[in-house]
PDB file as gemmi writes it, atoms N, CA and C in Angstrom:
CRYST1    1.000    1.000    1.000  90.00  90.00  90.00 P 1                      
ATOM      1  N   ALA A   1    -183.988  37.819 -49.893  1.00  0.00           N  
ATOM      2  CA  ALA A   1    -183.047  37.097 -49.061  1.00  0.00           C  
ATOM      3  C   ALA A   1    -183.563  35.686 -48.768  1.00  0.00           C  
ATOM      4  N   GLU A   2    -184.872  35.565 -48.654  1.00  0.00           N  
ATOM      5  CA  GLU A   2    -185.439  34.252 -48.354  1.00  0.00           C  
ATOM      6  C   GLU A   2    -185.069  33.239 -49.430  1.00  0.00           C  
ATOM      7  N   TYR A   3    -185.204  33.619 -50.713  1.00  0.00           N  
ATOM      8  CA  TYR A   3    -184.861  32.704 -51.798  1.00  0.00           C  
ATOM      9  C   TYR A   3    -183.375  32.381 -51.773  1.00  0.00           C  
ATOM     10  N   GLY A   4    -182.558  33.393 -51.522  1.00  0.00           N  
ATOM     11  CA  GLY A   4    -181.117  33.181 -51.482  1.00  0.00           C  
ATOM     12  C   GLY A   4    -180.719  32.168 -50.425  1.00  0.00           C  
ATOM     13  N   MET A   5    -181.415  32.204 -49.304  1.00  0.00           N  
ATOM     14  CA  MET A   5    -181.107  31.260 -48.237  1.00  0.00           C  
ATOM     15  C   MET A   5    -181.443  29.838 -48.679  1.00  0.00           C  
ATOM     16  N   HIS A   6    -182.586  29.672 -49.352  1.00  0.00           N  
ATOM     17  CA  HIS A   6    -182.967  28.348 -49.826  1.00  0.00           C  
ATOM     18  C   HIS A   6    -181.998  27.842 -50.880  1.00  0.00           C  
ATOM     19  N   VAL A   7    -181.637  28.710 -51.806  1.00  0.00           N  
ATOM     20  CA  VAL A   7    -180.713  28.310 -52.865  1.00  0.00           C  
ATOM     21  C   VAL A   7    -179.357  27.968 -52.265  1.00  0.00           C  
ATOM     22  N   GLY A   8    -178.887  28.776 -51.345  1.00  0.00           N  
ATOM     23  CA  GLY A   8    -177.584  28.509 -50.725  1.00  0.00           C  
ATOM     24  C   GLY A   8    -177.572  27.176 -50.006  1.00  0.00           C  
ATOM     25  N   THR A   9    -178.651  26.868 -49.314  1.00  0.00           N  
ATOM     26  CA  THR A   9    -178.749  25.595 -48.607  1.00  0.00           C  
ATOM     27  C   THR A   9    -178.755  24.434 -49.588  1.00  0.00           C  
ATOM     28  N   ALA A  10    -179.531  24.570 -50.653  1.00  0.00           N  
ATOM     29  CA  ALA A  10    -179.582  23.512 -51.671  1.00  0.00           C  
ATOM     30  C   ALA A  10    -178.218  23.342 -52.325  1.00  0.00           C  
ATOM     31  N   ARG A  11    -177.557  24.453 -52.601  1.00  0.00           N  
ATOM     32  CA  ARG A  11    -176.257  24.400 -53.265  1.00  0.00           C  
ATOM     33  C   ARG A  11    -175.239  23.677 -52.396  1.00  0.00           C  
ATOM     34  N   ARG A  12    -175.196  24.042 -51.137  1.00  0.00           N  
ATOM     35  CA  ARG A  12    -174.228  23.383 -50.258  1.00  0.00           C  
ATOM     36  C   ARG A  12    -174.500  21.892 -50.190  1.00  0.00           C  
ATOM     37  N   GLY A  13    -175.768  21.519 -50.185  1.00  0.00           N  
ATOM     38  CA  GLY A  13    -176.122  20.102 -50.150  1.00  0.00           C  
ATOM     39  C   GLY A  13    -175.683  19.376 -51.405  1.00  0.00           C  
ATOM     40  N   ALA A  14    -175.949  19.969 -52.563  1.00  0.00           N  
ATOM     41  CA  ALA A  14    -175.584  19.321 -53.822  1.00  0.00           C  
ATOM     42  C   ALA A  14    -174.076  19.258 -53.991  1.00  0.00           C  
ATOM     43  N   ILE A  15    -173.380  20.333 -53.657  1.00  0.00           N  
ATOM     44  CA  ILE A  15    -171.926  20.327 -53.765  1.00  0.00           C  
ATOM     45  C   ILE A  15    -171.345  19.293 -52.811  1.00  0.00           C  
ATOM     46  N   GLY A  16    -171.930  19.172 -51.637  1.00  0.00           N  
ATOM     47  CA  GLY A  16    -171.469  18.152 -50.692  1.00  0.00           C  
ATOM     48  C   GLY A  16    -171.639  16.755 -51.243  1.00  0.00           C  
ATOM     49  N   ILE A  17    -172.741  16.527 -51.958  1.00  0.00           N  
ATOM     50  CA  ILE A  17    -172.957  15.218 -52.576  1.00  0.00           C  
ATOM     51  C   ILE A  17    -171.871  14.939 -53.599  1.00  0.00           C  
ATOM     52  N   VAL A  18    -171.580  15.937 -54.436  1.00  0.00           N  
ATOM     53  CA  VAL A  18    -170.565  15.743 -55.464  1.00  0.00           C  
ATOM     54  C   VAL A  18    -169.204  15.500 -54.833  1.00  0.00           C  
ATOM     55  N   ILE A  19    -168.859  16.265 -53.816  1.00  0.00           N  
ATOM     56  CA  ILE A  19    -167.567  16.073 -53.156  1.00  0.00           C  
ATOM     57  C   ILE A  19    -167.515  14.698 -52.503  1.00  0.00           C  
ATOM     58  N   GLY A  20    -168.589  14.314 -51.838  1.00  0.00           N  
ATOM     59  CA  GLY A  20    -168.624  12.999 -51.203  1.00  0.00           C  
ATOM     60  C   GLY A  20    -168.466  11.887 -52.212  1.00  0.00           C  
ATOM     61  N   MET A  21    -169.115  12.016 -53.340  1.00  0.00           N  
ATOM     62  CA  MET A  21    -169.003  11.001 -54.379  1.00  0.00           C  
ATOM     63  C   MET A  21    -167.606  11.009 -54.984  1.00  0.00           C  
ATOM     64  N   ALA A  22    -167.032  12.197 -55.154  1.00  0.00           N  
ATOM     65  CA  ALA A  22    -165.703  12.287 -55.745  1.00  0.00           C  
ATOM     66  C   ALA A  22    -164.670  11.577 -54.876  1.00  0.00           C  
ATOM     67  N   ASN A  23    -164.853  11.649 -53.572  1.00  0.00           N  
ATOM     68  CA  ASN A  23    -163.913  10.973 -52.678  1.00  0.00           C  
ATOM     69  C   ASN A  23    -163.964   9.465 -52.828  1.00  0.00           C  
ATOM     70  N   GLY A  24    -165.075   8.929 -53.320  1.00  0.00           N  
ATOM     71  CA  GLY A  24    -165.208   7.495 -53.491  1.00  0.00           C  
ATOM     72  C   GLY A  24    -164.928   7.020 -54.909  1.00  0.00           C  
ATOM     73  N   CYS A  25    -164.439   7.897 -55.765  1.00  0.00           N  
ATOM     74  CA  CYS A  25    -164.178   7.535 -57.151  1.00  0.00           C  
ATOM     75  C   CYS A  25    -163.130   6.437 -57.230  1.00  0.00           C  
ATOM     76  N   THR A  26    -163.380   5.503 -58.125  1.00  0.00           N  
ATOM     77  CA  THR A  26    -162.431   4.400 -58.274  1.00  0.00           C  
ATOM     78  C   THR A  26    -161.642   4.498 -59.562  1.00  0.00           C  
ATOM     79  N   THR A  27    -162.047   5.329 -60.491  1.00  0.00           N  
ATOM     80  CA  THR A  27    -161.316   5.460 -61.744  1.00  0.00           C  
ATOM     81  C   THR A  27    -161.011   6.918 -62.017  1.00  0.00           C  
ATOM     82  N   SER A  28    -159.996   7.145 -62.836  1.00  0.00           N  
ATOM     83  CA  SER A  28    -159.659   8.522 -63.181  1.00  0.00           C  
ATOM     84  C   SER A  28    -160.784   9.150 -63.997  1.00  0.00           C  
ATOM     85  N   GLN A  29    -161.512   8.354 -64.776  1.00  0.00           N  
ATOM     86  CA  GLN A  29    -162.640   8.871 -65.550  1.00  0.00           C  
ATOM     87  C   GLN A  29    -163.725   9.409 -64.610  1.00  0.00           C  
ATOM     88  N   GLN A  30    -163.992   8.683 -63.525  1.00  0.00           N  
ATOM     89  CA  GLN A  30    -164.971   9.161 -62.549  1.00  0.00           C  
ATOM     90  C   GLN A  30    -164.490  10.448 -61.898  1.00  0.00           C  
ATOM     91  N   ARG A  31    -163.206  10.501 -61.587  1.00  0.00           N  
ATOM     92  CA  ARG A  31    -162.636  11.704 -60.953  1.00  0.00           C  
ATOM     93  C   ARG A  31    -162.781  12.906 -61.883  1.00  0.00           C  
ATOM     94  N   VAL A  32    -162.471  12.719 -63.164  1.00  0.00           N  
ATOM     95  CA  VAL A  32    -162.599  13.809 -64.139  1.00  0.00           C  
ATOM     96  C   VAL A  32    -164.048  14.254 -64.234  1.00  0.00           C  
ATOM     97  N   ALA A  33    -164.967  13.306 -64.290  1.00  0.00           N  
ATOM     98  CA  ALA A  33    -166.397  13.647 -64.373  1.00  0.00           C  
ATOM     99  C   ALA A  33    -166.823  14.468 -63.164  1.00  0.00           C  
ATOM    100  N   HIS A  34    -166.431  14.041 -61.973  1.00  0.00           N  
ATOM    101  CA  HIS A  34    -166.822  14.765 -60.761  1.00  0.00           C  
ATOM    102  C   HIS A  34    -166.173  16.138 -60.688  1.00  0.00           C  
ATOM    103  N   ASN A  35    -164.916  16.239 -61.099  1.00  0.00           N  
ATOM    104  CA  ASN A  35    -164.253  17.542 -61.093  1.00  0.00           C  
ATOM    105  C   ASN A  35    -164.934  18.504 -62.058  1.00  0.00           C  
ATOM    106  N   THR A  36    -165.350  18.000 -63.213  1.00  0.00           N  
ATOM    107  CA  THR A  36    -166.047  18.833 -64.193  1.00  0.00           C  
ATOM    108  C   THR A  36    -167.389  19.298 -63.635  1.00  0.00           C  
ATOM    109  N   ILE A  37    -168.122  18.382 -63.042  1.00  0.00           N  
ATOM    110  CA  ILE A  37    -169.423  18.726 -62.458  1.00  0.00           C  
ATOM    111  C   ILE A  37    -169.245  19.766 -61.359  1.00  0.00           C  
ATOM    112  N   PHE A  38    -168.251  19.571 -60.519  1.00  0.00           N  
ATOM    113  CA  PHE A  38    -167.990  20.524 -59.438  1.00  0.00           C  
ATOM    114  C   PHE A  38    -167.660  21.900 -59.998  1.00  0.00           C  
ATOM    115  N   SER A  39    -166.858  21.955 -61.055  1.00  0.00           N  
ATOM    116  CA  SER A  39    -166.496  23.233 -61.674  1.00  0.00           C  
ATOM    117  C   SER A  39    -167.726  23.945 -62.226  1.00  0.00           C  
ATOM    118  N   VAL A  40    -168.604  23.189 -62.874  1.00  0.00           N  
ATOM    119  CA  VAL A  40    -169.838  23.771 -63.407  1.00  0.00           C  
ATOM    120  C   VAL A  40    -170.675  24.335 -62.261  1.00  0.00           C  
ATOM    121  N   GLU A  41    -170.783  23.591 -61.171  1.00  0.00           N  
ATOM    122  CA  GLU A  41    -171.542  24.072 -60.014  1.00  0.00           C  
ATOM    123  C   GLU A  41    -170.942  25.358 -59.447  1.00  0.00           C  
ATOM    124  N   GLN A  42    -169.625  25.434 -59.424  1.00  0.00           N  
ATOM    125  CA  GLN A  42    -168.968  26.624 -58.888  1.00  0.00           C  
ATOM    126  C   GLN A  42    -169.284  27.850 -59.733  1.00  0.00           C  
ATOM    127  N   VAL A  43    -169.261  27.696 -61.060  1.00  0.00           N  
ATOM    128  CA  VAL A  43    -169.581  28.819 -61.954  1.00  0.00           C  
ATOM    129  C   VAL A  43    -171.013  29.284 -61.715  1.00  0.00           C  
ATOM    130  N   ALA A  44    -171.931  28.333 -61.673  1.00  0.00           N  
ATOM    131  CA  ALA A  44    -173.338  28.679 -61.453  1.00  0.00           C  
ATOM    132  C   ALA A  44    -173.538  29.313 -60.079  1.00  0.00           C  
ATOM    133  N   SER A  45    -172.896  28.769 -59.073  1.00  0.00           N  
ATOM    134  CA  SER A  45    -173.031  29.298 -57.717  1.00  0.00           C  
ATOM    135  C   SER A  45    -172.529  30.731 -57.629  1.00  0.00           C  
ATOM    136  N   THR A  46    -171.428  31.005 -58.296  1.00  0.00           N  
ATOM    137  CA  THR A  46    -170.876  32.361 -58.290  1.00  0.00           C  
ATOM    138  C   THR A  46    -171.853  33.338 -58.928  1.00  0.00           C  
ATOM    139  N   ALA A  47    -172.448  32.936 -60.051  1.00  0.00           N  
ATOM    140  CA  ALA A  47    -173.420  33.806 -60.729  1.00  0.00           C  
ATOM    141  C   ALA A  47    -174.637  34.049 -59.848  1.00  0.00           C  
ATOM    142  N   VAL A  48    -175.155  32.991 -59.252  1.00  0.00           N  
ATOM    143  CA  VAL A  48    -176.345  33.116 -58.414  1.00  0.00           C  
ATOM    144  C   VAL A  48    -176.032  33.935 -57.154  1.00  0.00           C  
ATOM    145  N   ASP A  49    -174.893  33.692 -56.544  1.00  0.00           N  
ATOM    146  CA  ASP A  49    -174.510  34.473 -55.364  1.00  0.00           C  
ATOM    147  C   ASP A  49    -174.425  35.964 -55.699  1.00  0.00           C  
ATOM    148  N   GLY A  50    -173.834  36.276 -56.862  1.00  0.00           N  
ATOM    149  CA  GLY A  50    -173.737  37.675 -57.294  1.00  0.00           C  
ATOM    150  C   GLY A  50    -175.105  38.293 -57.499  1.00  0.00           C  
ATOM    151  N   TYR A  51    -175.998  37.524 -58.100  1.00  0.00           N  
ATOM    152  CA  TYR A  51    -177.355  38.011 -58.339  1.00  0.00           C  
ATOM    153  C   TYR A  51    -178.054  38.292 -57.011  1.00  0.00           C  
ATOM    154  N   PHE A  52    -178.010  37.331 -56.089  1.00  0.00           N  
ATOM    155  CA  PHE A  52    -178.707  37.539 -54.817  1.00  0.00           C  
ATOM    156  C   PHE A  52    -178.073  38.664 -54.002  1.00  0.00           C  
ATOM    157  N   ALA A  53    -176.779  38.859 -54.115  1.00  0.00           N  
ATOM    158  CA  ALA A  53    -176.144  39.991 -53.439  1.00  0.00           C  
ATOM    159  C   ALA A  53    -176.683  41.298 -54.004  1.00  0.00           C  
ATOM    160  N   ALA A  54    -176.863  41.347 -55.328  1.00  0.00           N  
ATOM    161  CA  ALA A  54    -177.419  42.554 -55.953  1.00  0.00           C  
ATOM    162  C   ALA A  54    -178.870  42.767 -55.545  1.00  0.00           C  
ATOM    163  N   VAL A  55    -179.637  41.696 -55.409  1.00  0.00           N  
ATOM    164  CA  VAL A  55    -181.033  41.801 -54.960  1.00  0.00           C  
ATOM    165  C   VAL A  55    -181.067  42.353 -53.537  1.00  0.00           C  
ATOM    166  N   ILE A  56    -180.249  41.800 -52.669  1.00  0.00           N  
ATOM    167  CA  ILE A  56    -180.227  42.221 -51.270  1.00  0.00           C  
ATOM    168  C   ILE A  56    -179.826  43.692 -51.141  1.00  0.00           C  
ATOM    169  N   LYS A  57    -178.897  44.137 -51.996  1.00  0.00           N  
ATOM    170  CA  LYS A  57    -178.452  45.534 -51.958  1.00  0.00           C  
ATOM    171  C   LYS A  57    -179.444  46.466 -52.648  1.00  0.00           C  
ATOM    172  N   GLY A  58    -180.482  45.893 -53.256  1.00  0.00           N  
ATOM    173  CA  GLY A  58    -181.481  46.711 -53.929  1.00  0.00           C  
ATOM    174  C   GLY A  58    -181.046  47.193 -55.303  1.00  0.00           C  
ATOM    175  N   LYS A  59    -180.024  46.593 -55.866  1.00  0.00           N  
ATOM    176  CA  LYS A  59    -179.520  47.025 -57.175  1.00  0.00           C  
ATOM    177  C   LYS A  59    -180.306  46.426 -58.328  1.00  0.00           C  
ATOM    178  N   VAL A  60    -180.978  45.314 -58.102  1.00  0.00           N  
ATOM    179  CA  VAL A  60    -181.815  44.702 -59.134  1.00  0.00           C  
ATOM    180  C   VAL A  60    -183.158  44.343 -58.513  1.00  0.00           C  
ATOM    181  N   SER A  61    -184.150  44.223 -59.369  1.00  0.00           N  
ATOM    182  CA  SER A  61    -185.502  43.894 -58.933  1.00  0.00           C  
ATOM    183  C   SER A  61    -185.562  42.455 -58.428  1.00  0.00           C  
ATOM    184  N   THR A  62    -186.510  42.210 -57.575  1.00  0.00           N  
ATOM    185  CA  THR A  62    -186.728  40.847 -57.077  1.00  0.00           C  
ATOM    186  C   THR A  62    -187.633  40.040 -57.999  1.00  0.00           C  
ATOM    187  N   ASN A  63    -188.114  40.642 -59.081  1.00  0.00           N  
ATOM    188  CA  ASN A  63    -189.073  39.977 -59.967  1.00  0.00           C  
ATOM    189  C   ASN A  63    -188.562  38.646 -60.517  1.00  0.00           C  
ATOM    190  N   ALA A  64    -187.278  38.521 -60.781  1.00  0.00           N  
ATOM    191  CA  ALA A  64    -186.736  37.317 -61.410  1.00  0.00           C  
ATOM    192  C   ALA A  64    -186.245  36.283 -60.395  1.00  0.00           C  
ATOM    193  N   VAL A  65    -186.376  36.570 -59.110  1.00  0.00           N  
ATOM    194  CA  VAL A  65    -185.892  35.630 -58.093  1.00  0.00           C  
ATOM    195  C   VAL A  65    -186.468  34.223 -58.295  1.00  0.00           C  
ATOM    196  N   PRO A  66    -187.772  34.076 -58.506  1.00  0.00           N  
ATOM    197  CA  PRO A  66    -188.295  32.712 -58.696  1.00  0.00           C  
ATOM    198  C   PRO A  66    -187.689  32.001 -59.910  1.00  0.00           C  
ATOM    199  N   GLU A  67    -187.498  32.733 -61.008  1.00  0.00           N  
ATOM    200  CA  GLU A  67    -186.934  32.095 -62.212  1.00  0.00           C  
ATOM    201  C   GLU A  67    -185.464  31.744 -62.021  1.00  0.00           C  
ATOM    202  N   VAL A  68    -184.706  32.624 -61.397  1.00  0.00           N  
ATOM    203  CA  VAL A  68    -183.298  32.323 -61.127  1.00  0.00           C  
ATOM    204  C   VAL A  68    -183.206  31.097 -60.227  1.00  0.00           C  
ATOM    205  N   THR A  69    -184.037  31.059 -59.207  1.00  0.00           N  
ATOM    206  CA  THR A  69    -184.049  29.924 -58.288  1.00  0.00           C  
ATOM    207  C   THR A  69    -184.407  28.635 -59.017  1.00  0.00           C  
ATOM    208  N   GLN A  70    -185.424  28.693 -59.858  1.00  0.00           N  
ATOM    209  CA  GLN A  70    -185.841  27.506 -60.612  1.00  0.00           C  
ATOM    210  C   GLN A  70    -184.729  27.022 -61.547  1.00  0.00           C  
ATOM    211  N   ARG A  71    -184.114  27.942 -62.268  1.00  0.00           N  
ATOM    212  CA  ARG A  71    -183.035  27.560 -63.187  1.00  0.00           C  
ATOM    213  C   ARG A  71    -181.853  26.961 -62.418  1.00  0.00           C  
ATOM    214  N   PHE A  72    -181.527  27.567 -61.300  1.00  0.00           N  
ATOM    215  CA  PHE A  72    -180.416  27.054 -60.502  1.00  0.00           C  
ATOM    216  C   PHE A  72    -180.737  25.659 -59.961  1.00  0.00           C  
ATOM    217  N   ASN A  73    -181.953  25.474 -59.487  1.00  0.00           N  
ATOM    218  CA  ASN A  73    -182.352  24.162 -58.971  1.00  0.00           C  
ATOM    219  C   ASN A  73    -182.337  23.098 -60.060  1.00  0.00           C  
ATOM    220  N   GLN A  74    -182.729  23.477 -61.285  1.00  0.00           N  
ATOM    221  CA  GLN A  74    -182.669  22.534 -62.396  1.00  0.00           C  
ATOM    222  C   GLN A  74    -181.230  22.135 -62.700  1.00  0.00           C  
ATOM    223  N   LEU A  75    -180.339  23.108 -62.662  1.00  0.00           N  
ATOM    224  CA  LEU A  75    -178.926  22.812 -62.876  1.00  0.00           C  
ATOM    225  C   LEU A  75    -178.398  21.893 -61.777  1.00  0.00           C  
ATOM    226  N   GLN A  76    -178.781  22.165 -60.542  1.00  0.00           N  
ATOM    227  CA  GLN A  76    -178.346  21.324 -59.424  1.00  0.00           C  
ATOM    228  C   GLN A  76    -178.836  19.885 -59.595  1.00  0.00           C  
ATOM    229  N   ALA A  77    -180.081  19.736 -60.034  1.00  0.00           N  
ATOM    230  CA  ALA A  77    -180.628  18.399 -60.255  1.00  0.00           C  
ATOM    231  C   ALA A  77    -179.839  17.680 -61.350  1.00  0.00           C  
ATOM    232  N   ALA A  78    -179.498  18.394 -62.409  1.00  0.00           N  
ATOM    233  CA  ALA A  78    -178.717  17.790 -63.493  1.00  0.00           C  
ATOM    234  C   ALA A  78    -177.318  17.406 -63.012  1.00  0.00           C  
ATOM    235  N   CYS A  79    -176.711  18.251 -62.186  1.00  0.00           N  
ATOM    236  CA  CYS A  79    -175.379  17.953 -61.646  1.00  0.00           C  
ATOM    237  C   CYS A  79    -175.427  16.741 -60.720  1.00  0.00           C  
ATOM    238  N   THR A  80    -176.443  16.666 -59.890  1.00  0.00           N  
ATOM    239  CA  THR A  80    -176.586  15.539 -58.974  1.00  0.00           C  
ATOM    240  C   THR A  80    -176.787  14.247 -59.753  1.00  0.00           C  
ATOM    241  N   LEU A  81    -177.615  14.301 -60.793  1.00  0.00           N  
ATOM    242  CA  LEU A  81    -177.827  13.129 -61.644  1.00  0.00           C  
ATOM    243  C   LEU A  81    -176.536  12.715 -62.347  1.00  0.00           C  
ATOM    244  N   ALA A  82    -175.816  13.687 -62.865  1.00  0.00           N  
ATOM    245  CA  ALA A  82    -174.550  13.386 -63.547  1.00  0.00           C  
ATOM    246  C   ALA A  82    -173.547  12.761 -62.584  1.00  0.00           C  
ATOM    247  N   ALA A  83    -173.490  13.272 -61.354  1.00  0.00           N  
ATOM    248  CA  ALA A  83    -172.561  12.721 -60.361  1.00  0.00           C  
ATOM    249  C   ALA A  83    -172.941  11.295 -59.986  1.00  0.00           C  
ATOM    250  N   ALA A  84    -174.227  11.056 -59.803  1.00  0.00           N  
ATOM    251  CA  ALA A  84    -174.685   9.703 -59.468  1.00  0.00           C  
ATOM    252  C   ALA A  84    -174.426   8.740 -60.614  1.00  0.00           C  
ATOM    253  N   THR A  85    -174.632   9.210 -61.833  1.00  0.00           N  
ATOM    254  CA  THR A  85    -174.394   8.381 -63.005  1.00  0.00           C  
ATOM    255  C   THR A  85    -172.908   8.053 -63.131  1.00  0.00           C  
ATOM    256  N   ALA A  86    -172.062   9.028 -62.910  1.00  0.00           N  
ATOM    257  CA  ALA A  86    -170.616   8.805 -62.981  1.00  0.00           C  
ATOM    258  C   ALA A  86    -170.178   7.839 -61.887  1.00  0.00           C  
ATOM    259  N   GLU A  87    -170.767   7.992 -60.708  1.00  0.00           N  
ATOM    260  CA  GLU A  87    -170.422   7.121 -59.585  1.00  0.00           C  
ATOM    261  C   GLU A  87    -170.783   5.666 -59.879  1.00  0.00           C  
ATOM    262  N   ALA A  88    -171.854   5.487 -60.640  1.00  0.00           N  
ATOM    263  CA  ALA A  88    -172.300   4.133 -60.977  1.00  0.00           C  
ATOM    264  C   ALA A  88    -171.434   3.509 -62.072  1.00  0.00           C  
ATOM    265  N   GLY A  89    -170.513   4.295 -62.617  1.00  0.00           N  
ATOM    266  CA  GLY A  89    -169.609   3.763 -63.626  1.00  0.00           C  
ATOM    267  C   GLY A  89    -170.159   3.825 -65.034  1.00  0.00           C  
ATOM    268  N   THR A  90    -171.272   4.529 -65.206  1.00  0.00           N  
ATOM    269  CA  THR A  90    -171.824   4.682 -66.546  1.00  0.00           C  
ATOM    270  C   THR A  90    -171.455   6.053 -67.076  1.00  0.00           C  
ATOM    271  N   ASN A  91    -171.815   6.324 -68.295  1.00  0.00           N  
ATOM    272  CA  ASN A  91    -171.499   7.629 -68.890  1.00  0.00           C  
ATOM    273  C   ASN A  91    -172.300   8.721 -68.211  1.00  0.00           C  
ATOM    274  N   ALA A  92    -171.601   9.715 -67.719  1.00  0.00           N  
ATOM    275  CA  ALA A  92    -172.264  10.854 -67.084  1.00  0.00           C  
ATOM    276  C   ALA A  92    -172.881  11.742 -68.154  1.00  0.00           C  
ATOM    277  N   ILE A  93    -173.823  12.584 -67.723  1.00  0.00           N  
ATOM    278  CA  ILE A  93    -174.374  13.567 -68.634  1.00  0.00           C  
ATOM    279  C   ILE A  93    -173.204  14.366 -69.193  1.00  0.00           C  
ATOM    280  N   ALA A  94    -173.224  14.586 -70.482  1.00  0.00           N  
ATOM    281  CA  ALA A  94    -172.114  15.282 -71.130  1.00  0.00           C  
ATOM    282  C   ALA A  94    -171.823  16.600 -70.431  1.00  0.00           C  
ATOM    283  N   SER A  95    -170.549  16.834 -70.159  1.00  0.00           N  
ATOM    284  CA  SER A  95    -170.173  18.064 -69.468  1.00  0.00           C  
ATOM    285  C   SER A  95    -170.570  19.281 -70.283  1.00  0.00           C  
ATOM    286  N   SER A  96    -170.622  19.146 -71.607  1.00  0.00           N  
ATOM    287  CA  SER A  96    -171.021  20.291 -72.424  1.00  0.00           C  
ATOM    288  C   SER A  96    -172.470  20.685 -72.132  1.00  0.00           C  
ATOM    289  N   GLN A  97    -173.329  19.713 -71.839  1.00  0.00           N  
ATOM    290  CA  GLN A  97    -174.717  20.032 -71.496  1.00  0.00           C  
ATOM    291  C   GLN A  97    -174.790  20.791 -70.178  1.00  0.00           C  
ATOM    292  N   LEU A  98    -174.035  20.330 -69.196  1.00  0.00           N  
ATOM    293  CA  LEU A  98    -174.028  21.019 -67.906  1.00  0.00           C  
ATOM    294  C   LEU A  98    -173.425  22.409 -68.050  1.00  0.00           C  
ATOM    295  N   SER A  99    -172.342  22.496 -68.814  1.00  0.00           N  
ATOM    296  CA  SER A  99    -171.702  23.796 -69.037  1.00  0.00           C  
ATOM    297  C   SER A  99    -172.662  24.753 -69.726  1.00  0.00           C  
ATOM    298  N   THR A 100    -173.399  24.261 -70.697  1.00  0.00           N  
ATOM    299  CA  THR A 100    -174.368  25.097 -71.400  1.00  0.00           C  
ATOM    300  C   THR A 100    -175.441  25.597 -70.443  1.00  0.00           C  
ATOM    301  N   GLU A 101    -175.928  24.722 -69.568  1.00  0.00           N  
ATOM    302  CA  GLU A 101    -176.937  25.147 -68.586  1.00  0.00           C  
ATOM    303  C   GLU A 101    -176.374  26.223 -67.668  1.00  0.00           C  
ATOM    304  N   ALA A 102    -175.144  26.058 -67.219  1.00  0.00           N  
ATOM    305  CA  ALA A 102    -174.521  27.046 -66.331  1.00  0.00           C  
ATOM    306  C   ALA A 102    -174.321  28.371 -67.052  1.00  0.00           C  
ATOM    307  N   ILE A 103    -173.882  28.303 -68.304  1.00  0.00           N  
ATOM    308  CA  ILE A 103    -173.677  29.524 -69.088  1.00  0.00           C  
ATOM    309  C   ILE A 103    -175.009  30.228 -69.325  1.00  0.00           C  
ATOM    310  N   ASP A 104    -176.047  29.447 -69.641  1.00  0.00           N  
ATOM    311  CA  ASP A 104    -177.378  30.039 -69.837  1.00  0.00           C  
ATOM    312  C   ASP A 104    -177.872  30.725 -68.569  1.00  0.00           C  
ATOM    313  N   LEU A 105    -177.642  30.105 -67.428  1.00  0.00           N  
ATOM    314  CA  LEU A 105    -178.043  30.701 -66.152  1.00  0.00           C  
ATOM    315  C   LEU A 105    -177.294  32.006 -65.920  1.00  0.00           C  
ATOM    316  N   ALA A 106    -175.979  31.974 -66.115  1.00  0.00           N  
ATOM    317  CA  ALA A 106    -175.164  33.182 -65.913  1.00  0.00           C  
ATOM    318  C   ALA A 106    -175.570  34.292 -66.895  1.00  0.00           C  
ATOM    319  N   ALA A 107    -175.862  33.914 -68.141  1.00  0.00           N  
ATOM    320  CA  ALA A 107    -176.285  34.911 -69.140  1.00  0.00           C  
ATOM    321  C   ALA A 107    -177.627  35.519 -68.760  1.00  0.00           C  
ATOM    322  N   PHE A 108    -178.543  34.679 -68.282  1.00  0.00           N  
ATOM    323  CA  PHE A 108    -179.846  35.185 -67.850  1.00  0.00           C  
ATOM    324  C   PHE A 108    -179.669  36.174 -66.705  1.00  0.00           C  
ATOM    325  N   ILE A 109    -178.845  35.819 -65.744  1.00  0.00           N  
ATOM    326  CA  ILE A 109    -178.605  36.701 -64.600  1.00  0.00           C  
ATOM    327  C   ILE A 109    -177.971  38.007 -65.058  1.00  0.00           C  
ATOM    328  N   ALA A 110    -177.066  37.918 -66.018  1.00  0.00           N  
ATOM    329  CA  ALA A 110    -176.409  39.141 -66.524  1.00  0.00           C  
ATOM    330  C   ALA A 110    -177.420  40.106 -67.151  1.00  0.00           C  
ATOM    331  N   THR A 111    -178.464  39.568 -67.765  1.00  0.00           N  
ATOM    332  CA  THR A 111    -179.478  40.441 -68.357  1.00  0.00           C  
ATOM    333  C   THR A 111    -180.301  41.152 -67.290  1.00  0.00           C  
ATOM    334  N   LEU A 112    -180.294  40.638 -66.084  1.00  0.00           N  
ATOM    335  CA  LEU A 112    -181.084  41.214 -64.998  1.00  0.00           C  
ATOM    336  C   LEU A 112    -180.370  42.368 -64.299  1.00  0.00           C  
ATOM    337  N   LYS A 113    -179.073  42.436 -64.456  1.00  0.00           N  
ATOM    338  CA  LYS A 113    -178.289  43.440 -63.712  1.00  0.00           C  
ATOM    339  C   LYS A 113    -178.236  44.769 -64.425  1.00  0.00           C  
TER     340      LYS A 113                                                      
END                                                                             
């Protein structure tokens, strides 16, 4: 539960950054970039929330908690960087890269259940 609390706090912070930046978008391209990043974060968050719920219920081992947390934090860092890059008006990290990271995280979690 301790790791889940840290991840949840980090997630809310990163999602808040993306939402805050999205509200300041000046172009439709920036809006699309932020919406894509937000969607990727939502997929990853759902997978991580499901995993931590299973850990708390005792359905899966806690052995992978550090790795799940690390992978999720790496994804959050990539999303935050992509949002900042999009906000600056430059090319954001390709959404396919973020999507791949989210899918890899979800696939890893699925192997743990």
